ZALUMMI-894602 format. One record per atom (N, C-alpha, C): residue number from 1; atom name; x, y, z. Coordinates in nm, 2 decimals. Layout:
N
SITE, NUM, CA, X, Y, Z
...
//
This chain:
161
SITE, 1, N, 5.10, -0.51, -3.12
SITE, 1, CA, 5.11, -0.39, -3.05
SITE, 1, C, 5.09, -0.41, -2.90
SITE, 2, N, 5.18, -0.36, -2.82
SITE, 2, CA, 5.18, -0.38, -2.68
SITE, 2, C, 5.06, -0.30, -2.62
SITE, 3, N, 5.03, -0.34, -2.49
SITE, 3, CA, 4.92, -0.27, -2.42
SITE, 3, C, 4.94, -0.13, -2.40
SITE, 4, N, 5.07, -0.08, -2.38
SITE, 4, CA, 5.10, 0.06, -2.36
SITE, 4, C, 5.07, 0.13, -2.49
SITE, 5, N, 5.12, 0.07, -2.61
SITE, 5, CA, 5.10, 0.14, -2.73
SITE, 5, C, 4.95, 0.14, -2.77
SITE, 6, N, 4.87, 0.03, -2.73
SITE, 6, CA, 4.73, 0.03, -2.76
SITE, 6, C, 4.66, 0.14, -2.68
SITE, 7, N, 4.70, 0.15, -2.55
SITE, 7, CA, 4.64, 0.25, -2.47
SITE, 7, C, 4.67, 0.39, -2.52
SITE, 8, N, 4.78, 0.42, -2.58
SITE, 8, CA, 4.82, 0.55, -2.64
SITE, 8, C, 4.73, 0.57, -2.76
SITE, 9, N, 4.71, 0.46, -2.84
SITE, 9, CA, 4.62, 0.47, -2.96
SITE, 9, C, 4.48, 0.50, -2.92
SITE, 10, N, 4.43, 0.44, -2.81
SITE, 10, CA, 4.29, 0.47, -2.76
SITE, 10, C, 4.29, 0.61, -2.72
SITE, 11, N, 4.39, 0.66, -2.64
SITE, 11, CA, 4.39, 0.80, -2.59
SITE, 11, C, 4.39, 0.90, -2.71
SITE, 12, N, 4.47, 0.87, -2.81
SITE, 12, CA, 4.47, 0.96, -2.93
SITE, 12, C, 4.34, 0.97, -2.99
SITE, 13, N, 4.26, 0.86, -3.00
SITE, 13, CA, 4.13, 0.86, -3.05
SITE, 13, C, 4.04, 0.95, -2.96
SITE, 14, N, 4.05, 0.93, -2.83
SITE, 14, CA, 3.97, 1.01, -2.74
SITE, 14, C, 4.00, 1.16, -2.75
SITE, 15, N, 4.13, 1.19, -2.76
SITE, 15, CA, 4.17, 1.33, -2.78
SITE, 15, C, 4.12, 1.39, -2.91
SITE, 16, N, 4.12, 1.31, -3.01
SITE, 16, CA, 4.07, 1.36, -3.14
SITE, 16, C, 3.92, 1.38, -3.14
SITE, 17, N, 3.85, 1.29, -3.07
SITE, 17, CA, 3.71, 1.31, -3.06
SITE, 17, C, 3.68, 1.44, -2.98
SITE, 18, N, 3.75, 1.46, -2.87
SITE, 18, CA, 3.73, 1.58, -2.79
SITE, 18, C, 3.75, 1.71, -2.87
SITE, 19, N, 3.85, 1.70, -2.95
SITE, 19, CA, 3.88, 1.82, -3.04
SITE, 19, C, 3.76, 1.83, -3.14
SITE, 20, N, 3.72, 1.72, -3.20
SITE, 20, CA, 3.61, 1.73, -3.30
SITE, 20, C, 3.48, 1.78, -3.24
SITE, 21, N, 3.45, 1.74, -3.12
SITE, 21, CA, 3.32, 1.79, -3.06
SITE, 21, C, 3.33, 1.93, -3.01
SITE, 22, N, 3.44, 1.99, -3.00
SITE, 22, CA, 3.45, 2.13, -2.97
SITE, 22, C, 3.39, 2.21, -3.08
SITE, 23, N, 3.39, 2.16, -3.20
SITE, 23, CA, 3.33, 2.23, -3.32
SITE, 23, C, 3.18, 2.19, -3.32
SITE, 24, N, 3.15, 2.06, -3.30
SITE, 24, CA, 3.02, 2.01, -3.32
SITE, 24, C, 2.93, 2.05, -3.20
SITE, 25, N, 2.99, 2.06, -3.08
SITE, 25, CA, 2.91, 2.10, -2.96
SITE, 25, C, 2.99, 2.21, -2.89
SITE, 26, N, 2.97, 2.33, -2.94
SITE, 26, CA, 3.05, 2.45, -2.89
SITE, 26, C, 3.06, 2.46, -2.74
SITE, 27, N, 2.96, 2.42, -2.67
SITE, 27, CA, 2.97, 2.43, -2.52
SITE, 27, C, 3.09, 2.36, -2.47
SITE, 28, N, 3.13, 2.24, -2.53
SITE, 28, CA, 3.24, 2.17, -2.48
SITE, 28, C, 3.37, 2.25, -2.50
SITE, 29, N, 3.38, 2.33, -2.60
SITE, 29, CA, 3.50, 2.42, -2.61
SITE, 29, C, 3.50, 2.52, -2.51
SITE, 30, N, 3.38, 2.59, -2.48
SITE, 30, CA, 3.38, 2.69, -2.37
SITE, 30, C, 3.41, 2.63, -2.24
SITE, 31, N, 3.37, 2.50, -2.22
SITE, 31, CA, 3.40, 2.43, -2.09
SITE, 31, C, 3.55, 2.40, -2.08
SITE, 32, N, 3.62, 2.40, -2.19
SITE, 32, CA, 3.76, 2.35, -2.21
SITE, 32, C, 3.77, 2.20, -2.17
SITE, 33, N, 3.67, 2.12, -2.22
SITE, 33, CA, 3.67, 1.98, -2.20
SITE, 33, C, 3.79, 1.92, -2.27
SITE, 34, N, 3.85, 1.82, -2.20
SITE, 34, CA, 3.97, 1.75, -2.26
SITE, 34, C, 3.96, 1.60, -2.22
SITE, 35, N, 4.02, 1.52, -2.31
SITE, 35, CA, 4.03, 1.38, -2.28
SITE, 35, C, 4.16, 1.35, -2.19
SITE, 36, N, 4.14, 1.30, -2.07
SITE, 36, CA, 4.25, 1.28, -1.98
SITE, 36, C, 4.31, 1.14, -2.00
SITE, 37, N, 4.22, 1.04, -2.01
SITE, 37, CA, 4.27, 0.90, -2.03
SITE, 37, C, 4.16, 0.82, -2.10
SITE, 38, N, 4.20, 0.71, -2.17
SITE, 38, CA, 4.11, 0.62, -2.23
SITE, 38, C, 4.19, 0.49, -2.26
SITE, 39, N, 4.14, 0.38, -2.22
SITE, 39, CA, 4.21, 0.25, -2.25
SITE, 39, C, 4.13, 0.16, -2.33
SITE, 40, N, 4.03, 0.21, -2.39
SITE, 40, CA, 3.94, 0.12, -2.47
SITE, 40, C, 3.82, 0.07, -2.40
SITE, 41, N, 3.82, 0.08, -2.26
SITE, 41, CA, 3.71, 0.05, -2.18
SITE, 41, C, 3.67, 0.16, -2.09
SITE, 42, N, 3.76, 0.23, -2.03
SITE, 42, CA, 3.73, 0.34, -1.93
SITE, 42, C, 3.78, 0.47, -1.99
SITE, 43, N, 3.69, 0.57, -1.99
SITE, 43, CA, 3.72, 0.70, -2.04
SITE, 43, C, 3.71, 0.80, -1.93
SITE, 44, N, 3.81, 0.89, -1.92
SITE, 44, CA, 3.81, 1.00, -1.83
SITE, 44, C, 3.82, 1.13, -1.91
SITE, 45, N, 3.72, 1.22, -1.89
SITE, 45, CA, 3.72, 1.35, -1.95
SITE, 45, C, 3.74, 1.45, -1.84
SITE, 46, N, 3.80, 1.56, -1.86
SITE, 46, CA, 3.83, 1.66, -1.76
SITE, 46, C, 3.78, 1.80, -1.80
SITE, 47, N, 3.75, 1.88, -1.70
SITE, 47, CA, 3.72, 2.02, -1.72
SITE, 47, C, 3.77, 2.11, -1.61
SITE, 48, N, 3.84, 2.22, -1.64
SITE, 48, CA, 3.89, 2.30, -1.53
SITE, 48, C, 3.77, 2.38, -1.47
SITE, 49, N, 3.79, 2.41, -1.34
SITE, 49, CA, 3.69, 2.49, -1.27
SITE, 49, C, 3.66, 2.63, -1.33
SITE, 50, N, 3.77, 2.70, -1.36
SITE, 50, CA, 3.76, 2.84, -1.40
SITE, 50, C, 3.65, 2.87, -1.50
SITE, 51, N, 3.64, 2.81, -1.61
SITE, 51, CA, 3.53, 2.85, -1.70
SITE, 51, C, 3.39, 2.78, -1.67
SITE, 52, N, 3.39, 2.70, -1.56
SITE, 52, CA, 3.27, 2.63, -1.52
SITE, 52, C, 3.23, 2.66, -1.38
SITE, 53, N, 3.27, 2.78, -1.34
SITE, 53, CA, 3.24, 2.82, -1.20
SITE, 53, C, 3.11, 2.89, -1.18
SITE, 54, N, 3.05, 2.87, -1.07
SITE, 54, CA, 2.92, 2.94, -1.04
SITE, 54, C, 2.94, 3.05, -0.94
SITE, 55, N, 2.83, 3.11, -0.90
SITE, 55, CA, 2.84, 3.23, -0.80
SITE, 55, C, 2.89, 3.19, -0.66
SITE, 56, N, 2.89, 3.06, -0.63
SITE, 56, CA, 2.94, 3.01, -0.50
SITE, 56, C, 3.08, 2.97, -0.50
SITE, 57, N, 3.15, 2.98, -0.62
SITE, 57, CA, 3.29, 2.94, -0.63
SITE, 57, C, 3.31, 2.79, -0.65
SITE, 58, N, 3.20, 2.72, -0.68
SITE, 58, CA, 3.21, 2.58, -0.71
SITE, 58, C, 3.17, 2.55, -0.85
SITE, 59, N, 3.18, 2.43, -0.90
SITE, 59, CA, 3.14, 2.39, -1.03
SITE, 59, C, 2.99, 2.42, -1.06
SITE, 60, N, 2.96, 2.48, -1.17
SITE, 60, CA, 2.82, 2.51, -1.21
SITE, 60, C, 2.75, 2.38, -1.24
SITE, 61, N, 2.63, 2.36, -1.19
SITE, 61, CA, 2.56, 2.23, -1.21
SITE, 61, C, 2.54, 2.20, -1.36
SITE, 62, N, 2.52, 2.31, -1.44
SITE, 62, CA, 2.50, 2.29, -1.58
SITE, 62, C, 2.62, 2.23, -1.65
SITE, 63, N, 2.74, 2.27, -1.60
SITE, 63, CA, 2.87, 2.22, -1.65
SITE, 63, C, 2.89, 2.08, -1.61
SITE, 64, N, 2.85, 2.05, -1.48
SITE, 64, CA, 2.86, 1.91, -1.43
SITE, 64, C, 2.78, 1.82, -1.51
SITE, 65, N, 2.65, 1.85, -1.53
SITE, 65, CA, 2.56, 1.76, -1.60
SITE, 65, C, 2.60, 1.75, -1.75
SITE, 66, N, 2.65, 1.86, -1.81
SITE, 66, CA, 2.70, 1.85, -1.95
SITE, 66, C, 2.82, 1.76, -1.96
SITE, 67, N, 2.91, 1.77, -1.87
SITE, 67, CA, 3.03, 1.69, -1.87
SITE, 67, C, 2.99, 1.54, -1.85
SITE, 68, N, 2.90, 1.51, -1.76
SITE, 68, CA, 2.86, 1.38, -1.73
SITE, 68, C, 2.79, 1.32, -1.86
SITE, 69, N, 2.70, 1.39, -1.91
SITE, 69, CA, 2.62, 1.34, -2.03
SITE, 69, C, 2.72, 1.32, -2.15
SITE, 70, N, 2.81, 1.41, -2.17
SITE, 70, CA, 2.89, 1.40, -2.29
SITE, 70, C, 3.00, 1.29, -2.27
SITE, 71, N, 3.04, 1.27, -2.15
SITE, 71, CA, 3.13, 1.16, -2.12
SITE, 71, C, 3.08, 1.02, -2.17
SITE, 72, N, 2.96, 0.99, -2.13
SITE, 72, CA, 2.89, 0.87, -2.17
SITE, 72, C, 2.88, 0.87, -2.32
SITE, 73, N, 2.84, 0.98, -2.38
SITE, 73, CA, 2.82, 0.99, -2.52
SITE, 73, C, 2.95, 0.97, -2.59
SITE, 74, N, 3.06, 1.02, -2.54
SITE, 74, CA, 3.19, 1.00, -2.60
SITE, 74, C, 3.24, 0.86, -2.59
SITE, 75, N, 3.22, 0.79, -2.48
SITE, 75, CA, 3.26, 0.65, -2.47
SITE, 75, C, 3.19, 0.57, -2.57
SITE, 76, N, 3.06, 0.59, -2.59
SITE, 76, CA, 2.98, 0.51, -2.68
SITE, 76, C, 3.01, 0.55, -2.83
SITE, 77, N, 3.04, 0.67, -2.85
SITE, 77, CA, 3.09, 0.71, -2.98
SITE, 77, C, 3.22, 0.65, -3.02
SITE, 78, N, 3.32, 0.65, -2.93
SITE, 78, CA, 3.45, 0.59, -2.95
SITE, 78, C, 3.43, 0.44, -2.97
SITE, 79, N, 3.34, 0.37, -2.89
SITE, 79, CA, 3.31, 0.23, -2.90
SITE, 79, C, 3.25, 0.20, -3.04
SITE, 80, N, 3.15, 0.28, -3.08
SITE, 80, CA, 3.08, 0.25, -3.21
SITE, 80, C, 3.18, 0.28, -3.32
SITE, 81, N, 3.27, 0.38, -3.31
SITE, 81, CA, 3.36, 0.40, -3.42
SITE, 81, C, 3.46, 0.29, -3.44
SITE, 82, N, 3.50, 0.23, -3.33
SITE, 82, CA, 3.59, 0.11, -3.34
SITE, 82, C, 3.51, -0.01, -3.39
SITE, 83, N, 3.39, -0.03, -3.35
SITE, 83, CA, 3.31, -0.15, -3.39
SITE, 83, C, 3.26, -0.14, -3.54
SITE, 84, N, 3.20, -0.02, -3.57
SITE, 84, CA, 3.12, 0.00, -3.69
SITE, 84, C, 3.19, 0.09, -3.79
SITE, 85, N, 3.28, 0.17, -3.75
SITE, 85, CA, 3.35, 0.27, -3.83
SITE, 85, C, 3.30, 0.41, -3.80
SITE, 86, N, 3.38, 0.51, -3.84
SITE, 86, CA, 3.35, 0.65, -3.81
SITE, 86, C, 3.22, 0.69, -3.88
SITE, 87, N, 3.14, 0.77, -3.82
SITE, 87, CA, 3.02, 0.83, -3.88
SITE, 87, C, 2.92, 0.72, -3.92
SITE, 88, N, 2.92, 0.61, -3.86
SITE, 88, CA, 2.83, 0.50, -3.89
SITE, 88, C, 2.71, 0.49, -3.80
SITE, 89, N, 2.73, 0.55, -3.68
SITE, 89, CA, 2.63, 0.54, -3.57
SITE, 89, C, 2.60, 0.68, -3.52
SITE, 90, N, 2.48, 0.69, -3.46
SITE, 90, CA, 2.44, 0.81, -3.38
SITE, 90, C, 2.42, 0.76, -3.24
SITE, 91, N, 2.47, 0.84, -3.15
SITE, 91, CA, 2.45, 0.81, -3.01
SITE, 91, C, 2.37, 0.93, -2.94
SITE, 92, N, 2.28, 0.89, -2.86
SITE, 92, CA, 2.20, 0.99, -2.79
SITE, 92, C, 2.17, 0.95, -2.65
SITE, 93, N, 2.16, 1.04, -2.55
SITE, 93, CA, 2.12, 1.01, -2.42
SITE, 93, C, 1.97, 1.03, -2.42
SITE, 94, N, 1.90, 0.93, -2.35
SITE, 94, CA, 1.75, 0.95, -2.34
SITE, 94, C, 1.70, 0.95, -2.20
SITE, 95, N, 1.78, 0.93, -2.10
SITE, 95, CA, 1.74, 0.94, -1.96
SITE, 95, C, 1.87, 0.96, -1.88
SITE, 96, N, 1.86, 1.06, -1.79
SITE, 96, CA, 1.97, 1.09, -1.70
SITE, 96, C, 1.92, 1.11, -1.56
SITE, 97, N, 1.99, 1.05, -1.47
SITE, 97, CA, 1.95, 1.07, -1.33
SITE, 97, C, 2.08, 1.11, -1.25
SITE, 98, N, 2.09, 1.23, -1.20
SITE, 98, CA, 2.21, 1.28, -1.13
SITE, 98, C, 2.18, 1.27, -0.98
SITE, 99, N, 2.29, 1.24, -0.91
SITE, 99, CA, 2.28, 1.25, -0.76
SITE, 99, C, 2.40, 1.33, -0.72
SITE, 100, N, 2.37, 1.45, -0.66
SITE, 100, CA, 2.47, 1.54, -0.62
SITE, 100, C, 2.49, 1.52, -0.47
SITE, 101, N, 2.61, 1.48, -0.43
SITE, 101, CA, 2.65, 1.45, -0.29
SITE, 101, C, 2.71, 1.57, -0.22
SITE, 102, N, 2.80, 1.64, -0.29
SITE, 102, CA, 2.87, 1.75, -0.24
SITE, 102, C, 2.92, 1.84, -0.36
SITE, 103, N, 2.96, 1.96, -0.33
SITE, 103, CA, 3.00, 2.05, -0.44
SITE, 103, C, 3.14, 2.00, -0.50
SITE, 104, N, 3.16, 2.03, -0.62
SITE, 104, CA, 3.29, 2.02, -0.68
SITE, 104, C, 3.36, 2.15, -0.67
SITE, 105, N, 3.48, 2.15, -0.60
SITE, 105, CA, 3.54, 2.28, -0.57
SITE, 105, C, 3.67, 2.30, -0.64
SITE, 106, N, 3.70, 2.22, -0.73
SITE, 106, CA, 3.83, 2.24, -0.81
SITE, 106, C, 3.80, 2.18, -0.95
SITE, 107, N, 3.91, 2.17, -1.03
SITE, 107, CA, 3.91, 2.11, -1.16
SITE, 107, C, 3.84, 1.97, -1.14
SITE, 108, N, 3.76, 1.93, -1.24
SITE, 108, CA, 3.69, 1.80, -1.22
SITE, 108, C, 3.69, 1.71, -1.34
SITE, 109, N, 3.66, 1.59, -1.31
SITE, 109, CA, 3.67, 1.48, -1.42
SITE, 109, C, 3.53, 1.41, -1.42
SITE, 110, N, 3.51, 1.34, -1.53
SITE, 110, CA, 3.40, 1.24, -1.54
SITE, 110, C, 3.46, 1.11, -1.59
SITE, 111, N, 3.43, 1.00, -1.52
SITE, 111, CA, 3.48, 0.87, -1.55
SITE, 111, C, 3.37, 0.78, -1.58
SITE, 112, N, 3.38, 0.70, -1.69
SITE, 112, CA, 3.28, 0.61, -1.73
SITE, 112, C, 3.35, 0.49, -1.79
SITE, 113, N, 3.30, 0.37, -1.76
SITE, 113, CA, 3.35, 0.25, -1.82
SITE, 113, C, 3.24, 0.17, -1.89
SITE, 114, N, 3.28, 0.10, -1.99
SITE, 114, CA, 3.18, 0.01, -2.06
SITE, 114, C, 3.14, -0.09, -1.95
SITE, 115, N, 3.01, -0.13, -1.96
SITE, 115, CA, 2.97, -0.24, -1.86
SITE, 115, C, 3.03, -0.37, -1.90
SITE, 116, N, 2.98, -0.48, -1.84
SITE, 116, CA, 3.04, -0.61, -1.86
SITE, 116, C, 3.02, -0.64, -2.01
SITE, 117, N, 3.10, -0.74, -2.06
SITE, 117, CA, 3.10, -0.77, -2.20
SITE, 117, C, 2.97, -0.82, -2.25
SITE, 118, N, 2.89, -0.89, -2.17
SITE, 118, CA, 2.76, -0.94, -2.22
SITE, 118, C, 2.67, -0.82, -2.26
SITE, 119, N, 2.68, -0.71, -2.18
SITE, 119, CA, 2.59, -0.59, -2.20
SITE, 119, C, 2.63, -0.52, -2.33
SITE, 120, N, 2.76, -0.50, -2.35
SITE, 120, CA, 2.80, -0.43, -2.47
SITE, 120, C, 2.79, -0.52, -2.60
SITE, 121, N, 2.80, -0.65, -2.58
SITE, 121, CA, 2.78, -0.74, -2.69
SITE, 121, C, 2.63, -0.74, -2.73
SITE, 122, N, 2.54, -0.73, -2.64
SITE, 122, CA, 2.40, -0.72, -2.67
SITE, 122, C, 2.38, -0.59, -2.75
SITE, 123, N, 2.44, -0.48, -2.70
SITE, 123, CA, 2.43, -0.35, -2.77
SITE, 123, C, 2.49, -0.37, -2.91
SITE, 124, N, 2.60, -0.43, -2.93
SITE, 124, CA, 2.66, -0.45, -3.07
SITE, 124, C, 2.56, -0.53, -3.16
SITE, 125, N, 2.50, -0.63, -3.10
SITE, 125, CA, 2.41, -0.72, -3.18
SITE, 125, C, 2.29, -0.64, -3.22
SITE, 126, N, 2.23, -0.56, -3.13
SITE, 126, CA, 2.11, -0.48, -3.16
SITE, 126, C, 2.15, -0.38, -3.27
SITE, 127, N, 2.26, -0.31, -3.26
SITE, 127, CA, 2.30, -0.20, -3.35
SITE, 127, C, 2.33, -0.27, -3.49
SITE, 128, N, 2.40, -0.38, -3.49
SITE, 128, CA, 2.43, -0.45, -3.61
SITE, 128, C, 2.30, -0.50, -3.69
SITE, 129, N, 2.20, -0.53, -3.61
SITE, 129, CA, 2.07, -0.57, -3.67
SITE, 129, C, 1.99, -0.46, -3.72
SITE, 130, N, 2.04, -0.33, -3.70
SITE, 130, CA, 1.96, -0.21, -3.75
SITE, 130, C, 1.86, -0.16, -3.64
SITE, 131, N, 1.87, -0.21, -3.52
SITE, 131, CA, 1.78, -0.16, -3.42
SITE, 131, C, 1.85, -0.06, -3.33
SITE, 132, N, 1.77, 0.01, -3.25
SITE, 132, CA, 1.82, 0.10, -3.15
SITE, 132, C, 1.88, 0.01, -3.04
SITE, 133, N, 2.01, 0.02, -3.02
SITE, 133, CA, 2.08, -0.05, -2.91
SITE, 133, C, 2.07, 0.05, -2.79
SITE, 134, N, 2.04, -0.01, -2.67
SITE, 134, CA, 2.02, 0.07, -2.55
SITE, 134, C, 2.11, 0.02, -2.45
SITE, 135, N, 2.17, 0.11, -2.37
SITE, 135, CA, 2.27, 0.07, -2.26
SITE, 135, C, 2.27, 0.18, -2.16
SITE, 136, N, 2.28, 0.13, -2.03
SITE, 136, CA, 2.29, 0.23, -1.92
SITE, 136, C, 2.43, 0.23, -1.87
SITE, 137, N, 2.48, 0.35, -1.85
SITE, 137, CA, 2.62, 0.37, -1.80
SITE, 137, C, 2.62, 0.44, -1.67
SITE, 138, N, 2.72, 0.41, -1.58
SITE, 138, CA, 2.74, 0.48, -1.46
SITE, 138, C, 2.86, 0.57, -1.47
SITE, 139, N, 2.84, 0.70, -1.44
SITE, 139, CA, 2.94, 0.80, -1.46
SITE, 139, C, 2.97, 0.87, -1.33
SITE, 140, N, 3.09, 0.88, -1.29
SITE, 140, CA, 3.13, 0.94, -1.16
SITE, 140, C, 3.20, 1.07, -1.19
SITE, 141, N, 3.16, 1.18, -1.13
SITE, 141, CA, 3.22, 1.31, -1.14
SITE, 141, C, 3.29, 1.34, -1.01
SITE, 142, N, 3.42, 1.38, -1.03
SITE, 142, CA, 3.50, 1.40, -0.91
SITE, 142, C, 3.60, 1.52, -0.92
SITE, 143, N, 3.64, 1.57, -0.81
SITE, 143, CA, 3.75, 1.66, -0.81
SITE, 143, C, 3.86, 1.60, -0.72
SITE, 144, N, 3.96, 1.68, -0.68
SITE, 144, CA, 4.07, 1.62, -0.59
SITE, 144, C, 4.02, 1.56, -0.46
SITE, 145, N, 3.90, 1.60, -0.42
SITE, 145, CA, 3.85, 1.55, -0.29
SITE, 145, C, 3.77, 1.42, -0.31
SITE, 146, N, 3.75, 1.38, -0.43
SITE, 146, CA, 3.68, 1.25, -0.45
SITE, 146, C, 3.55, 1.27, -0.53
SITE, 147, N, 3.47, 1.16, -0.54
SITE, 147, CA, 3.35, 1.16, -0.62
SITE, 147, C, 3.25, 1.25, -0.55
SITE, 148, N, 3.18, 1.34, -0.62
SITE, 148, CA, 3.08, 1.43, -0.57
SITE, 148, C, 2.95, 1.41, -0.63
SITE, 149, N, 2.95, 1.36, -0.76
SITE, 149, CA, 2.82, 1.35, -0.83
SITE, 149, C, 2.83, 1.22, -0.91
SITE, 150, N, 2.71, 1.15, -0.91
SITE, 150, CA, 2.70, 1.03, -0.99
SITE, 150, C, 2.58, 1.05, -1.09
SITE, 151, N, 2.61, 0.99, -1.21
SITE, 151, CA, 2.51, 1.00, -1.31
SITE, 151, C, 2.48, 0.85, -1.36
SITE, 152, N, 2.35, 0.82, -1.36
SITE, 152, CA, 2.31, 0.70, -1.43
SITE, 152, C, 2.24, 0.75, -1.56
SITE, 153, N, 2.31, 0.72, -1.67
SITE, 153, CA, 2.26, 0.76, -1.80
SITE, 153, C, 2.23, 0.65, -1.89
SITE, 154, N, 2.11, 0.66, -1.95
SITE, 154, CA, 2.07, 0.56, -2.05
SITE, 154, C, 2.09, 0.62, -2.19
SITE, 155, N, 2.15, 0.55, -2.28
SITE, 155, CA, 2.19, 0.59, -2.41
SITE, 155, C, 2.14, 0.50, -2.51
SITE, 156, N, 2.11, 0.55, -2.63
SITE, 156, CA, 2.07, 0.48, -2.75
SITE, 156, C, 2.18, 0.49, -2.85
SITE, 157, N, 2.21, 0.38, -2.92
SITE, 157, CA, 2.30, 0.38, -3.03
SITE, 157, C, 2.23, 0.32, -3.15
SITE, 158, N, 2.24, 0.39, -3.27
SITE, 158, CA, 2.17, 0.34, -3.39
SITE, 158, C, 2.26, 0.36, -3.51
SITE, 159, N, 2.27, 0.27, -3.60
SITE, 159, CA, 2.34, 0.29, -3.72
SITE, 159, C, 2.27, 0.39, -3.81
SITE, 160, N, 2.34, 0.47, -3.88
SITE, 160, CA, 2.28, 0.56, -3.97
SITE, 160, C, 2.24, 0.49, -4.10
SITE, 161, N, 2.14, 0.54, -4.16
SITE, 161, CA, 2.09, 0.48, -4.28
SITE, 161, C, 2.17, 0.53, -4.40
//
């Protein structure tokens, strides 16, 4: 399979997960969260401003933090489904630090990438051994004017019994 076809396969997985979580996490449906791109390493989720607007005409901080948290969760869920199979792992965020630099004034995205191979290999080994695997992700939230918010999120991944 060529890299273009593989990227389309990864994107289809991300779009299917976004659809699935609209039922599992109803807030994501209300936010109109969608998968914009995914290549197996970097995931971009998007949300339109309209359902996520605050009284100042900018993105609501609750929507921003929800999109950031769920983007990391989705990346690790997609990763764990590829490595261990669907419904084999549970992913949870256990620490989140947000840095708001400026308001998001339009439709916005959250972008996250898997860290270097050694980090996610250590995660895979921990999860395969039946332990809580832990990993920290850097997530950037942006609109057309650029990155406005950064999230450092620590996540746990564990195989289900």
